MOPAC internal coordinates of N, CA, C and O (Angstrom, degrees):
PM7 1SCF
backbone

  N    0.0000 0     0.00 0     0.00 0    0    0    0
  C    1.4384 1     0.00 0     0.00 0    1    0    0
  C    1.5266 1   108.76 1     0.00 0    2    1    0
  O    1.2310 1   120.99 1   -50.77 1    3    2    1
  N    1.3165 1   115.71 1   129.23 1    3    2    1
  C    1.4541 1   121.30 1   178.31 1    5    3    2
  C    1.5246 1   108.03 1  -102.37 1    6    5    3
  O    1.2310 1   120.84 1   -52.26 1    7    6    5
  N    1.3294 1   116.01 1   127.74 1    7    6    5
  C    1.4603 1   121.57 1  -179.70 1    9    7    6
  C    1.5281 1   107.65 1  -112.02 1   10    9    7
  O    1.2310 1   120.94 1   -56.54 1   11   10    9
  N    1.3323 1   115.81 1   123.46 1   11   10    9
  C    1.4531 1   119.18 1   178.31 1   13   11   10
  C    1.5221 1   109.84 1  -145.84 1   14   13   11
  O    1.2310 1   121.64 1   -15.95 1   15   14   13
  N    1.3224 1   114.47 1   164.05 1   15   14   13
  C    1.4561 1   120.11 1   172.46 1   17   15   14
  C    1.5194 1   108.34 1  -129.10 1   18   17   15
  O    1.2310 1   121.59 1   -38.69 1   19   18   17
  N    1.2897 1   114.57 1   141.31 1   19   18   17
  C    1.4663 1   123.81 1   179.69 1   21   19   18
  C    1.5189 1   111.83 1    51.89 1   22   21   19
  O    1.2310 1   118.95 1    61.44 1   23   22   21
  N    1.3325 1   119.62 1  -118.56 1   23   22   21
  C    1.4589 1   121.64 1  -176.08 1   25   23   22
  C    1.5292 1   113.14 1   -98.64 1   26   25   23
  O    1.2310 1   119.81 1  -165.00 1   27   26   25
  N    1.3143 1   117.97 1    15.00 1   27   26   25
  C    1.4607 1   121.20 1   179.02 1   29   27   26
  C    1.5164 1   113.30 1   -61.93 1   30   29   27
  O    1.2310 1   120.12 1   156.42 1   31   30   29
  N    1.3207 1   117.37 1   -23.58 1   31   30   29
  C    1.4614 1   121.37 1   178.77 1   33   31   30
  C    1.5278 1   111.47 1   -63.61 1   34   33   31
  O    1.2310 1   120.04 1   162.63 1   35   34   33
  N    1.3294 1   117.53 1   -17.37 1   35   34   33
  C    1.4671 1   120.21 1   178.30 1   37   35   34
  C    1.5288 1   112.02 1   -60.28 1   38   37   35
  O    1.2310 1   119.88 1   151.73 1   39   38   37
  N    1.3144 1   117.84 1   -28.27 1   39   38   37
  C    1.4687 1   120.51 1   177.15 1   41   39   38
  C    1.5205 1   109.37 1   -59.20 1   42   41   39
  O    1.2310 1   119.94 1   132.02 1   43   42   41
  N    1.3191 1   117.72 1   -47.98 1   43   42   41
  C    1.4682 1   121.53 1   179.10 1   45   43   42
  C    1.5248 1   110.49 1   -65.11 1   46   45   43
  O    1.2310 1   120.24 1   142.50 1   47   46   45
  N    1.3148 1   117.16 1   -37.50 1   47   46   45
  C    1.4634 1   120.74 1   178.48 1   49   47   46
  C    1.5286 1   109.92 1   -64.86 1   50   49   47
  O    1.2310 1   120.09 1   136.00 1   51   50   49
  N    1.3395 1   117.43 1   -44.00 1   51   50   49
  C    1.4598 1   120.90 1   178.22 1   53   51   50
  C    1.5263 1   111.29 1   -60.88 1   54   53   51
  O    1.2310 1   120.49 1   132.49 1   55   54   53
  N    1.3273 1   116.67 1   -47.51 1   55   54   53
  C    1.4668 1   120.71 1  -178.05 1   57   55   54
  C    1.5236 1   110.06 1   -62.60 1   58   57   55
  O    1.2310 1   120.23 1   132.07 1   59   58   57
  N    1.3255 1   117.16 1   -47.93 1   59   58   57
  C    1.4582 1   120.10 1   179.99 1   61   59   58
  C    1.5223 1   111.14 1   -63.01 1   62   61   59
  O    1.2310 1   120.50 1   132.46 1   63   62   61
  N    1.3242 1   116.64 1   -47.54 1   63   62   61
  C    1.4631 1   120.67 1  -177.04 1   65   63   62
  C    1.5151 1   113.38 1   -62.92 1   66   65   63
  O    1.2310 1   120.03 1   131.34 1   67   66   65
  N    1.3260 1   117.54 1   -48.66 1   67   66   65
  C    1.4612 1   119.74 1  -178.48 1   69   67   66
  C    1.5289 1   111.95 1   -71.22 1   70   69   67
  O    1.2310 1   120.12 1   148.85 1   71   70   69
  N    1.3219 1   117.38 1   -31.15 1   71   70   69
  C    1.4642 1   119.85 1   175.66 1   73   71   70
  C    1.5226 1   110.45 1   -67.91 1   74   73   71
  O    1.2310 1   120.21 1   139.81 1   75   74   73
  N    1.3162 1   117.21 1   -40.19 1   75   74   73
  C    1.4621 1   120.93 1   176.83 1   77   75   74
  C    1.5238 1   110.95 1   -63.44 1   78   77   75
  O    1.2310 1   120.69 1   134.94 1   79   78   77
  N    1.3269 1   116.29 1   -45.06 1   79   78   77
  C    1.4689 1   120.26 1   178.42 1   81   79   78
  C    1.5249 1   110.11 1   -61.56 1   82   81   79
  O    1.2310 1   119.95 1   135.88 1   83   82   81
  N    1.3328 1   117.71 1   -44.12 1   83   82   81
  C    1.4654 1   121.14 1   179.53 1   85   83   82
  C    1.5273 1   110.39 1   -62.86 1   86   85   83
  O    1.2310 1   120.23 1   139.47 1   87   86   85
  N    1.3217 1   117.16 1   -40.53 1   87   86   85
  C    1.4665 1   121.00 1   179.11 1   89   87   86
  C    1.5267 1   110.49 1   -63.87 1   90   89   87
  O    1.2310 1   120.33 1   132.88 1   91   90   89
  N    1.3193 1   116.97 1   -47.12 1   91   90   89
  C    1.4649 1   120.37 1  -179.61 1   93   91   90
  C    1.5248 1   112.00 1   -64.28 1   94   93   91
  O    1.2310 1   120.33 1   137.91 1   95   94   93
  N    1.3340 1   116.98 1   -42.09 1   95   94   93
  C    1.4714 1   119.97 1   178.21 1   97   95   94
  C    1.5222 1   111.52 1   -65.55 1   98   97   95
  O    1.2310 1   120.47 1   139.15 1   99   98   97
  N    1.3192 1   116.71 1   -40.85 1   99   98   97
  C    1.4645 1   120.54 1   178.88 1  101   99   98
  C    1.5179 1   110.42 1   -63.76 1  102  101   99
  O    1.2310 1   120.23 1   134.73 1  103  102  101
  N    1.3188 1   117.17 1   -45.27 1  103  102  101
  C    1.4638 1   120.47 1   178.06 1  105  103  102
  C    1.5285 1   111.45 1   -62.11 1  106  105  103
  O    1.2310 1   120.55 1   139.69 1  107  106  105
  N    1.3303 1   116.55 1   -40.31 1  107  106  105
  C    1.4675 1   120.52 1  -178.76 1  109  107  106
  C    1.5289 1   111.66 1   -66.85 1  110  109  107
  O    1.2310 1   120.16 1   130.94 1  111  110  109
  N    1.3212 1   117.30 1   -49.06 1  111  110  109
  C    1.4611 1   120.06 1  -174.15 1  113  111  110
  C    1.5277 1   113.53 1   -77.28 1  114  113  111
  O    1.2310 1   119.75 1   154.10 1  115  114  113
  N    1.3221 1   118.08 1   -25.90 1  115  114  113
  C    1.4655 1   119.34 1   178.06 1  117  115  114
  C    1.5190 1   111.42 1   -93.90 1  118  117  115
  O    1.2310 1   119.92 1   161.30 1  119  118  117
  N    1.3226 1   117.76 1   -18.70 1  119  118  117
  C    1.4476 1   121.52 1  -179.81 1  121  119  118
  C    1.5185 1   113.34 1    74.76 1  122  121  119
  O    1.2310 1   120.36 1  -167.42 1  123  122  121
  N    1.3249 1   116.92 1    12.58 1  123  122  121
  C    1.4580 1   120.62 1  -177.41 1  125  123  122
  C    1.5253 1   109.74 1  -147.89 1  126  125  123
  O    1.2310 1   121.27 1   -37.80 1  127  126  125
  N    1.3255 1   115.18 1   142.20 1  127  126  125
  C    1.4625 1   119.50 1   175.44 1  129  127  126
  C    1.5248 1   111.35 1   -79.81 1  130  129  127
  O    1.2310 1   120.14 1   165.69 1  131  130  129
  N    1.3127 1   117.33 1   -14.31 1  131  130  129
  C    1.4597 1   121.24 1  -177.81 1  133  131  130
  C    1.5226 1   112.37 1   -68.04 1  134  133  131
  O    1.2310 1   119.87 1   148.43 1  135  134  133
  N    1.3324 1   117.85 1   -31.57 1  135  134  133
  C    1.4628 1   120.64 1  -177.66 1  137  135  134
  C    1.5232 1   110.88 1   -59.75 1  138  137  135
  O    1.2310 1   120.10 1   135.79 1  139  138  137
  N    1.3212 1   117.42 1   -44.21 1  139  138  137
  C    1.4700 1   121.57 1   179.09 1  141  139  138
  C    1.5218 1   110.75 1   -61.38 1  142  141  139
  O    1.2310 1   120.47 1   141.58 1  143  142  141
  N    1.3331 1   116.71 1   -38.42 1  143  142  141
  C    1.4634 1   121.07 1  -178.06 1  145  143  142
  C    1.5214 1   112.78 1   -73.46 1  146  145  143
  O    1.2310 1   120.05 1   151.78 1  147  146  145
  N    1.3289 1   117.50 1   -28.22 1  147  146  145
  C    1.4630 1   121.64 1  -175.95 1  149  147  146
  C    1.5297 1   112.15 1   -90.63 1  150  149  147
  O    1.2310 1   120.26 1   142.79 1  151  150  149
  N    1.3274 1   117.11 1   -37.21 1  151  150  149
  C    1.4654 1   121.60 1  -174.31 1  153  151  150
  C    1.5273 1   111.22 1  -105.04 1  154  153  151
  O    1.2310 1   121.29 1   -40.04 1  155  154  153
  N    1.3248 1   115.13 1   139.96 1  155  154  153
  C    1.4698 1   121.28 1  -179.34 1  157  155  154
  C    1.5178 1   113.98 1   -96.51 1  158  157  155
  O    1.2310 1   119.64 1   164.61 1  159  158  157
  N    1.3333 1   118.30 1   -15.39 1  159  158  157
  C    1.4533 1   119.42 1  -172.92 1  161  159  158
  C    1.5347 1   113.44 1   -63.99 1  162  161  159
  O    1.2310 1   118.10 1   145.01 1  163  162  161
  N    1.3495 1   121.23 1   -34.99 1  163  162  161
  C    1.4765 1   117.63 1   178.01 1  165  163  162
  C    1.5381 1   112.31 1   -63.07 1  166  165  163
  O    1.2310 1   120.38 1   140.71 1  167  166  165
  N    1.3222 1   116.87 1   -39.29 1  167  166  165
  C    1.4622 1   120.16 1   175.87 1  169  167  166
  C    1.5238 1   110.25 1   -65.57 1  170  169  167
  O    1.2310 1   120.48 1   140.09 1  171  170  169
  N    1.3363 1   116.69 1   -39.91 1  171  170  169
  C    1.4618 1   120.40 1   177.72 1  173  171  170
  C    1.5169 1   112.27 1   -60.25 1  174  173  171
  O    1.2310 1   120.44 1   137.50 1  175  174  173
  N    1.3292 1   116.77 1   -42.50 1  175  174  173
  C    1.4633 1   120.60 1   178.53 1  177  175  174
  C    1.5306 1   110.31 1   -65.22 1  178  177  175
  O    1.2310 1   120.44 1   138.80 1  179  178  177
  N    1.3302 1   116.77 1   -41.20 1  179  178  177
  C    1.4710 1   118.88 1   178.76 1  181  179  178
  C    1.5268 1   110.95 1   -63.80 1  182  181  179
  O    1.2310 1   119.98 1   144.90 1  183  182  181
  N    1.3427 1   117.64 1   -35.10 1  183  182  181
  C    1.4673 1   120.32 1   177.14 1  185  183  182
  C    1.5272 1   111.59 1   -70.35 1  186  185  183
  O    1.2310 1   120.22 1   146.87 1  187  186  185
  N    1.3413 1   117.18 1   -33.13 1  187  186  185
  C    1.4627 1   120.20 1   175.35 1  189  187  186
  C    1.5320 1   110.20 1   -61.95 1  190  189  187
  O    1.2310 1   120.85 1   133.42 1  191  190  189
  N    1.3268 1   115.99 1   -46.58 1  191  190  189
  C    1.4649 1   120.37 1  -179.95 1  193  191  190
  C    1.5253 1   109.86 1   -64.95 1  194  193  191
  O    1.2310 1   120.34 1   136.53 1  195  194  193
  N    1.3313 1   116.96 1   -43.47 1  195  194  193
  C    1.4696 1   121.00 1   178.68 1  197  195  194
  C    1.5295 1   111.06 1   -61.54 1  198  197  195
  O    1.2310 1   120.64 1   139.41 1  199  198  197
  N    1.3296 1   116.37 1   -40.59 1  199  198  197
  C    1.4605 1   120.93 1   179.67 1  201  199  198
  C    1.5168 1   112.26 1   -65.33 1  202  201  199
  O    1.2310 1   120.71 1   136.56 1  203  202  201
  N    1.3310 1   116.25 1   -43.44 1  203  202  201
  C    1.4640 1   119.62 1   178.95 1  205  203  202
  C    1.5235 1   110.84 1   -63.49 1  206  205  203
  O    1.2310 1   120.64 1   137.04 1  207  206  205
  N    1.3294 1   116.38 1   -42.96 1  207  206  205
  C    1.4588 1   119.73 1  -179.73 1  209  207  206
  C    1.5300 1   111.52 1   -68.78 1  210  209  207
  O    1.2310 1   120.39 1   140.49 1  211  210  209
  N    1.3293 1   116.85 1   -39.51 1  211  210  209
  C    1.4651 1   120.43 1   177.98 1  213  211  210
  C    1.5238 1   110.91 1   -62.69 1  214  213  211
  O    1.2310 1   120.69 1   137.66 1  215  214  213
  N    1.3354 1   116.28 1   -42.34 1  215  214  213
  C    1.4636 1   119.93 1   179.05 1  217  215  214
  C    1.5266 1   110.65 1   -64.90 1  218  217  215
  O    1.2310 1   120.32 1   134.84 1  219  218  217
  N    1.3389 1   116.99 1   -45.16 1  219  218  217
  C    1.4654 1   120.22 1  -177.41 1  221  219  218
  C    1.5213 1   111.29 1   -65.41 1  222  221  219
  O    1.2310 1   120.24 1   130.68 1  223  222  221
  N    1.3125 1   117.14 1   -49.32 1  223  222  221
  C    1.4694 1   120.53 1  -179.00 1  225  223  222
  C    1.5272 1   110.36 1   -67.38 1  226  225  223
  O    1.2310 1   120.28 1   138.43 1  227  226  225
  N    1.3296 1   117.08 1   -41.57 1  227  226  225
  C    1.4632 1   120.71 1   179.10 1  229  227  226
  C    1.5150 1   112.24 1   -63.06 1  230  229  227
  O    1.2310 1   120.33 1   139.08 1  231  230  229
  N    1.3284 1   116.97 1   -40.92 1  231  230  229
  C    1.4710 1   120.50 1   177.93 1  233  231  230
  C    1.5245 1   110.91 1   -65.87 1  234  233  231
  O    1.2310 1   120.89 1   139.69 1  235  234  233
  N    1.3203 1   115.91 1   -40.31 1  235  234  233
  C    1.4642 1   119.71 1   178.76 1  237  235  234
  C    1.5279 1   110.46 1   -64.78 1  238  237  235
  O    1.2310 1   120.52 1   136.79 1  239  238  237
  N    1.3340 1   116.61 1   -43.21 1  239  238  237
  C    1.4650 1   120.01 1   179.28 1  241  239  238
  C    1.5319 1   111.71 1   -67.73 1  242  241  239
  O    1.2310 1   120.31 1   145.64 1  243  242  241
  N    1.3388 1   117.02 1   -34.36 1  243  242  241
  C    1.4656 1   120.86 1  -179.54 1  245  243  242
  C    1.5255 1   111.67 1   -71.02 1  246  245  243
  O    1.2310 1   120.43 1   159.06 1  247  246  245
  N    1.3236 1   116.78 1   -20.94 1  247  246  245
  C    1.4616 1   119.42 1  -178.88 1  249  247  246
  C    1.5282 1   112.16 1   -82.85 1  250  249  247
  O    1.2310 1   120.55 1  -176.28 1  251  250  249
  N    1.3314 1   116.55 1     3.72 1  251  250  249
  C    1.4723 1   120.08 1   178.44 1  253  251  250
  C    1.5232 1   109.98 1   -60.57 1  254  253  251
  O    1.2310 1   121.34 1   -28.07 1  255  254  253
  N    1.2973 1   115.04 1   151.93 1  255  254  253
  C    1.4574 1   120.28 1  -177.62 1  257  255  254
  C    1.5231 1   111.73 1   -63.33 1  258  257  255
  O    1.2310 1   121.31 1   -38.07 1  259  258  257
  N    1.3007 1   115.11 1   141.93 1  259  258  257
  C    1.4566 1   121.97 1   175.19 1  261  259  258
  C    1.5246 1   108.68 1   -82.97 1  262  261  259
  O    1.2310 1   120.92 1   -46.86 1  263  262  261
  N    1.3187 1   115.85 1   133.14 1  263  262  261
  C    1.4663 1   120.10 1   178.11 1  265  263  262
  C    1.5282 1   108.76 1   -94.55 1  266  265  263
  O    1.2310 1   121.21 1   -41.52 1  267  266  265
  N    1.3179 1   115.30 1   138.48 1  267  266  265
  C    1.4573 1   120.59 1  -179.91 1  269  267  266
  C    1.5272 1   109.25 1  -113.09 1  270  269  267
  O    1.2310 1   121.52 1   -51.08 1  271  270  269
  N    1.3151 1   114.70 1   128.92 1  271  270  269
  C    1.4614 1   121.64 1   177.86 1  273  271  270
  C    1.5270 1   108.50 1  -115.88 1  274  273  271
  O    1.2310 1   120.99 1   -27.97 1  275  274  273
  N    1.3169 1   115.72 1   152.03 1  275  274  273
  C    1.4637 1   120.77 1   178.84 1  277  275  274
  C    1.5238 1   107.96 1  -115.52 1  278  277  275
  O    1.2310 1   121.27 1   -55.12 1  279  278  277
  N    1.3283 1   115.18 1   124.88 1  279  278  277
  C    1.4674 1   121.41 1   177.02 1  281  279  278
  C    1.5209 1   108.22 1   -71.97 1  282  281  279
  O    1.2310 1   120.30 1   -56.96 1  283  282  281
  N    1.3280 1   117.04 1   123.04 1  283  282  281
  C    1.4717 1   121.10 1  -175.85 1  285  283  282
  C    1.5223 1   112.67 1   -66.21 1  286  285  283
  O    1.2310 1   120.59 1   147.55 1  287  286  285
  N    1.3157 1   116.47 1   -32.45 1  287  286  285
  C    1.4642 1   119.30 1  -177.15 1  289  287  286
  C    1.5259 1   112.57 1   -76.08 1  290  289  287
  O    1.2310 1   120.63 1   136.74 1  291  290  289
  N    1.3142 1   116.41 1   -43.26 1  291  290  289
  C    1.4653 1   119.51 1  -174.43 1  293  291  290
  C    1.5219 1   112.89 1  -103.26 1  294  293  291
  O    1.2310 1   119.82 1   162.00 1  295  294  293
  N    1.3262 1   117.94 1   -18.00 1  295  294  293
  C    1.4561 1   121.07 1  -176.69 1  297  295  294
  C    1.5182 1   112.84 1    77.31 1  298  297  295
  O    1.2310 1   120.71 1  -173.26 1  299  298  297
  N    1.3207 1   116.24 1     6.74 1  299  298  297
  C    1.4597 1   121.61 1  -178.32 1  301  299  298
  C    1.5295 1   110.94 1   -78.26 1  302  301  299
  O    1.2310 1   120.96 1   -40.66 1  303  302  301
  N    1.3407 1   115.78 1   139.34 1  303  302  301
  C    1.4610 1   120.79 1   177.67 1  305  303  302
  C    1.5258 1   109.38 1   -86.84 1  306  305  303
  O    1.2310 1   120.98 1   -42.85 1  307  306  305
  N    1.3264 1   115.73 1   137.15 1  307  306  305
  C    1.4624 1   121.76 1   178.85 1  309  307  306
  C    1.5256 1   107.45 1  -123.46 1  310  309  307
  O    1.2310 1   120.53 1   -58.48 1  311  310  309
  N    1.3268 1   116.58 1   121.52 1  311  310  309
  C    1.4614 1   121.65 1   179.26 1  313  311  310
  C    1.5264 1   109.00 1   -95.33 1  314  313  311
  O    1.2310 1   121.14 1   -50.83 1  315  314  313
  N    1.3291 1   115.42 1   129.17 1  315  314  313
  C    1.4608 1   121.22 1  -179.55 1  317  315  314
  C    1.5228 1   107.94 1  -124.89 1  318  317  315
  O    1.2310 1   121.04 1   -55.90 1  319  318  317
  N    1.3276 1   115.61 1   124.10 1  319  318  317
  C    1.4611 1   119.91 1   175.50 1  321  319  318
  C    1.5257 1   108.17 1  -119.21 1  322  321  319
  O    1.2310 1   120.21 1   -36.72 1  323  322  321
  N    1.3268 1   117.21 1   143.28 1  323  322  321
  C    1.4600 1   119.82 1  -178.08 1  325  323  322
  C    1.5283 1   111.09 1   -66.74 1  326  325  323
  O    1.2310 1   121.22 1   -37.03 1  327  326  325
  N    1.3182 1   115.27 1   142.97 1  327  326  325
  C    1.4598 1   120.61 1   179.80 1  329  327  326
  C    1.5216 1   108.59 1  -123.18 1  330  329  327
  O    1.2310 1   120.63 1   -57.12 1  331  330  329
  N    1.3255 1   116.40 1   122.88 1  331  330  329
  C    1.4641 1   122.88 1   179.85 1  333  331  330
  C    1.5270 1   106.81 1  -109.87 1  334  333  331
  O    1.2310 1   120.52 1   -73.23 1  335  334  333
  N    1.3359 1   116.62 1   106.77 1  335  334  333
  C    1.4598 1   120.33 1  -174.47 1  337  335  334
  C    1.5169 1   111.98 1  -128.41 1  338  337  335
  O    1.2310 1   121.65 1   -23.82 1  339  338  337
  N    1.3219 1   114.44 1   156.18 1  339  338  337
  C    1.4642 1   123.23 1   170.00 1  341  339  338
  C    1.5172 1   105.86 1  -130.58 1  342  341  339
  O    1.2310 1   120.20 1   -56.86 1  343  342  341
  N    1.3205 1   117.22 1   123.14 1  343  342  341
  C    1.4673 1   122.82 1  -174.54 1  345  343  342
  C    1.5311 1   110.97 1    52.07 1  346  345  343
  O    1.2310 1   120.77 1  -138.16 1  347  346  345
  N    1.3232 1   116.14 1    41.84 1  347  346  345
  C    1.4624 1   124.61 1   175.79 1  349  347  346
  C    1.5350 1   113.73 1    66.89 1  350  349  347
  O    1.2310 1   119.95 1  -167.14 1  351  350  349
  N    1.3137 1   117.71 1    12.86 1  351  350  349
  C    1.4715 1   122.66 1   175.72 1  353  351  350
  C    1.5163 1   107.24 1  -109.36 1  354  353  351
  O    1.2310 1   120.50 1   -51.97 1  355  354  353
  N    1.3418 1   116.64 1   128.03 1  355  354  353
  C    1.4584 1   120.31 1  -178.75 1  357  355  354
  C    1.5252 1   110.76 1   -60.51 1  358  357  355
  O    1.2310 1   121.73 1   -32.76 1  359  358  357
  N    1.3057 1   114.30 1   147.24 1  359  358  357
  C    1.4649 1   121.06 1  -172.78 1  361  359  358
  C    1.5210 1   112.92 1   -56.83 1  362  361  359
  O    1.2310 1   119.86 1   137.86 1  363  362  361
  N    1.3205 1   117.88 1   -42.14 1  363  362  361
  C    1.4652 1   119.06 1  -177.22 1  365  363  362
  C    1.5329 1   111.89 1   -69.40 1  366  365  363
  O    1.2310 1   119.58 1   159.05 1  367  366  365
  N    1.3420 1   118.41 1   -20.95 1  367  366  365
  C    1.4638 1   119.83 1   176.82 1  369  367  366
  C    1.5200 1   111.92 1   -80.71 1  370  369  367
  O    1.2310 1   119.82 1   164.90 1  371  370  369
  N    1.3206 1   117.95 1   -15.10 1  371  370  369
  C    1.4616 1   119.78 1   174.62 1  373  371  370
  C    1.5295 1   110.39 1   -68.93 1  374  373  371
  O    1.2310 1   120.00 1   155.29 1  375  374  373
  N    1.3177 1   117.60 1   -24.71 1  375  374  373
  C    1.4659 1   120.76 1   178.94 1  377  375  374
  C    1.5212 1   112.27 1   -56.38 1  378  377  375
  O    1.2310 1   119.10 1   121.31 1  379  378  377
  N    1.3407 1   119.33 1   -58.69 1  379  378  377
  C    1.4614 1   120.10 1   179.17 1  381  379  378
  C    1.5397 1   113.21 1   -62.15 1  382  381  379
  O    1.2310 1   120.27 1   146.41 1  383  382  381
  N    1.3353 1   117.09 1   -33.59 1  383  382  381
  C    1.4671 1   119.77 1   179.11 1  385  383  382
  C    1.5279 1   109.84 1   -64.37 1  386  385  383
  O    1.2310 1   120.49 1   132.27 1  387  386  385
  N    1.3275 1   116.67 1   -47.73 1  387  386  385
  C    1.4650 1   120.17 1  -179.80 1  389  387  386
  C    1.5212 1   111.48 1   -68.16 1  390  389  387
  O    1.2310 1   120.27 1   143.78 1  391  390  389
  N    1.3274 1   117.08 1   -36.22 1  391  390  389
  C    1.4651 1   120.22 1   176.91 1  393  391  390
  C    1.5260 1   110.61 1   -62.16 1  394  393  391
  O    1.2310 1   120.07 1   136.36 1  395  394  393
  N    1.3195 1   117.47 1   -43.64 1  395  394  393
  C    1.4680 1   121.09 1  -179.92 1  397  395  394
  C    1.5300 1   111.13 1   -64.13 1  398  397  395
  O    1.2310 1   120.14 1   137.21 1  399  398  397
  N    1.3195 1   117.33 1   -42.79 1  399  398  397
  C    1.4621 1   120.24 1   178.78 1  401  399  398
  C    1.5269 1   110.10 1   -66.09 1  402  401  399
  O    1.2310 1   120.11 1   138.51 1  403  402  401
  N    1.3315 1   117.40 1   -41.49 1  403  402  401
  C    1.4607 1   121.28 1   178.83 1  405  403  402
  C    1.5171 1   111.91 1   -61.95 1  406  405  403
  O    1.2310 1   120.31 1   134.16 1  407  406  405
  N    1.3240 1   117.02 1   -45.84 1  407  406  405
  C    1.4690 1   120.97 1   178.76 1  409  407  406
  C    1.5294 1   110.03 1   -63.21 1  410  409  407
  O    1.2310 1   120.05 1   138.74 1  411  410  409
  N    1.3236 1   117.51 1   -41.26 1  411  410  409
  C    1.4707 1   120.97 1   178.99 1  413  411  410
  C    1.5259 1   110.90 1   -61.87 1  414  413  411
  O    1.2310 1   119.94 1   137.28 1  415  414  413
  N    1.3269 1   117.73 1   -42.72 1  415  414  413
  C    1.4606 1   120.45 1   178.76 1  417  415  414
  C    1.5196 1   111.89 1   -63.89 1  418  417  415
  O    1.2310 1   120.62 1   139.17 1  419  418  417
  N    1.3189 1   116.42 1   -40.83 1  419  418  417
  C    1.4709 1   120.16 1   179.54 1  421  419  418
  C    1.5237 1   110.31 1   -66.55 1  422  421  419
  O    1.2310 1   120.02 1   134.56 1  423  422  421
  N    1.3197 1   117.57 1   -45.44 1  423  422  421
  C    1.4597 1   121.41 1  -179.70 1  425  423  422
  C    1.5264 1   110.67 1   -63.43 1  426  425  423
  O    1.2310 1   120.09 1   136.59 1  427  426  425
  N    1.3219 1   117.43 1   -43.41 1  427  426  425
  C    1.4615 1   120.02 1   178.68 1  429  427  426
  C    1.5295 1   111.83 1   -63.67 1  430  429  427
  O    1.2310 1   120.57 1   143.88 1  431  430  429
  N    1.3206 1   116.51 1   -36.12 1  431  430  429
  C    1.4601 1   119.70 1   178.44 1  433  431  430
  C    1.5222 1   111.72 1   -69.90 1  434  433  431
  O    1.2310 1   120.24 1   141.98 1  435  434  433
  N    1.3232 1   117.15 1   -38.02 1  435  434  433
  C    1.4661 1   120.62 1   178.47 1  437  435  434
  C    1.5222 1   111.25 1   -68.25 1  438  437  435
  O    1.2310 1   120.82 1   145.94 1  439  438  437
  N    1.3320 1   116.03 1   -34.06 1  439  438  437
  C    1.4719 1   120.35 1  -177.98 1  441  439  438
  C    1.5257 1   113.50 1   -77.02 1  442  441  439
  O    1.2310 1   119.32 1   169.65 1  443  442  441
  N    1.3377 1   118.90 1   -10.35 1  443  442  441
  C    1.4729 1   121.48 1   179.20 1  445  443  442
  C    1.4983 1   111.65 1   -63.41 1  446  445  443
  O    1.2310 1   120.10 1   180.00 1  447  446  445

């Protein structure tokens, strides 16, 4: 089950889309499906791209204007800003998470 709010689901779309593109490109240029299964660096690169895009789009979405409402009964102001999350993590924070996983996959593949 995937839990998201507003446009936070874009993180999953980015990861799936760029991983699919990386898989197809790897299969095309190596001529074998085995390369994708043996090496982790293509997935790591796709996660780097997904992380950068998630951070950029998430930061842009987080900079949206905050709306202020006034409670009629108390006269108190309530500020509401949109939150775009995936698994309760804000979209722009998925950027560093995906970058760290991508770098780890690349480093582990190089160290093999």
